[in-house]
N, C-alpha and C positions, 0 to 999 in steps of 0.2 A: 503494499500499499504505499510506504513510504517512498518507494522509488518511481510511483505515479504521481503522488501529490508533491514531493519535496520542488521538483523544478517548476511546477505549478507555481507554489508558494514564492520560491526565489525571482521568479518572473512578475510576481504581483507585488513583491518587497521592492522589487528595483523599480518599478513605476510609482510606488508611495514613495519611495526615498527621492527621486526626481521632483514630484511634486512638491516634496519638503524642502527641496534645495531651490526650487524655484520660489518658492513662499505662497503656493497656492495653499487654500484652504482643504481640509482635509475631510472627505466623505465619512459616515459611518462604516460604509465597505472597508474603506482605507484603513479605519481604526481596528476593524476586525482582522484585517492581513496584517498589521503590525503585532495584534495579540497573538495570532496564529504564529507568526515568526517567534516570538517571544517563548510562546509554550513548545514549539519545536526545538528551541534552542535550550532550553528548560530539560527537556526529554532528552536529547542528545547528553547534556551534561550527567543528568543521572544514570544513563545508560554506561557512559563513561566511568563513574563512581561505582556503580553495580559489576563493572567488569574490574575494577582494582580490587574491589572487595573478595570477588571468585579468587582472584590470582592469589591473596593474601591468603586465604583460607585453604587453598591448595597448599600453598607453601607449608602453611601450618600443619596441615594434616601429614604431609611427607615427614616434617619433623617428628612428629607424635609417633607414625609409625616406625621411623627409625630408631626411637628411642625404645619402643616397644619390642622390637628386634634386639636391639642391645640386651634389654634386662632378661628376654626370652633366654639368650645365648648365654648370659650370666648363670641363671637358675639351671639351664642343662650343665654347664661345667661344675657347680656345686654338686649337683646329683650324682656326676660322674666321679667326681671326689669322695663323695661319700661310699658310692658303689665300692672303689678301690678299697678305702678304709676298711670296710664292712670285709672284703677279700682277706686282705692283710690281718684282720683279727681273727677270722676263721681259720686261715692257715696257722697263726699263732698258737690257736687254742686246740689244733690238730697235733701239733707239734710237742706241747705241754702234755696232752694226752697220751702220747706215745711215751715220753720220759716218764710218767707217772706209772705208767705200766712197768716198765723197766725197771726204775730205782724209786719206788714208790716213799719208802724209808728215808733214801738220801735226799731225793729233791723233794720232799714235802716243803722245805722251808723256802727253796727255789721259787715253787709254783706259787707260794705266798707273795714272793717278791714281783715275780711277774705280772701274776694279777693285780696286784697294786700299781704297778708300772702302766700297764694297759687302761685301768682304770682312769690314772692321771691323764693319760692321753687323750681318751677319749672324751673326759671332761675340759681338756683343752680344745679338741674339736669341737665340743658343743658349744663351748662357751665362744669360739669364733665364729661359728655358723651362727649364734645367735647374735652376736655384734653385727655380724654382716646383715643377718636379716633386719635388725634395728634400724643401721646404716641405709640400706636400701629401702626402709618405709619413711625414714624421714626425706631422701631424695624425691621418693614419689610423691608425698606431700607438698614438698616444694615445688615439685612440677608441676601439681595440680593447683597450689596457689598461682602460679604465674599463668596456667590456662584461664584461669578465672579471671585475672587480672585483665589478661589481652582481651577475654571476652567481655568484661566492662567497659573497657575502654572502646572497644568496637560499638556495641551498644550505646555509648556516650555520643561516640562520633555519629552515628546514624541519626541518633535523637536530635542531634544537633544540627545535622542538616537537614531532618525534617522541619525543625523549627524555622530554619533560612529559608526554605521552600515555602512554608506557610506564610512566612513576612513578603516574601516577593508577590504570594498571589494577592495577598491584602495590598500591598504598595501597587501592584497593577490594577488590582480594582479601583484603587483610589485615582490613579493614572487615567484610566478608561474612563470614571465618573467626570473627573476634570476636562478631558478632552472633550467629552459630551456635552458639557456645560457650555466649554468655548464654543461648539461647532452649532449649538443651537441658539447660543448669543444670550447677552445679558438679560 
């Protein structure tokens, strides 16, 4: 529709501008053509703004996706490390069971030491995993706060733009009324 109406409005605007330049009095139709031109330009600016907002949202979504992939990769790495630790623990217990069977009396004291060492290592690993999980939760909360801030800022900008458009429409209405009064005479 714009491709058909656009050139017509452009030609009509050129004709009205020539009238204005030559100092001729504008008709109601001329004023309507001026308003249509202003509406068209306003719509063009809104479309440009929408394209910029879409571009920002696409970039933002890509950053969120990249962050999500990184977090998933880290969780997978933690799972692999825990599986390796489980295997090591299982291997140690198998070794200890064999030694217990062979030298139960002699190795009873050593088994207690090994179990204590393993428990300490498990506690360390558990403490590290808990610390990393807490750190990750803090980072996720921080990212969520940044997302909320960006979302709030975008909403503020959109609301500000809507208010500016409303003021433009109001100003346009007053200009139109003034022009009508001037055209119709004192």
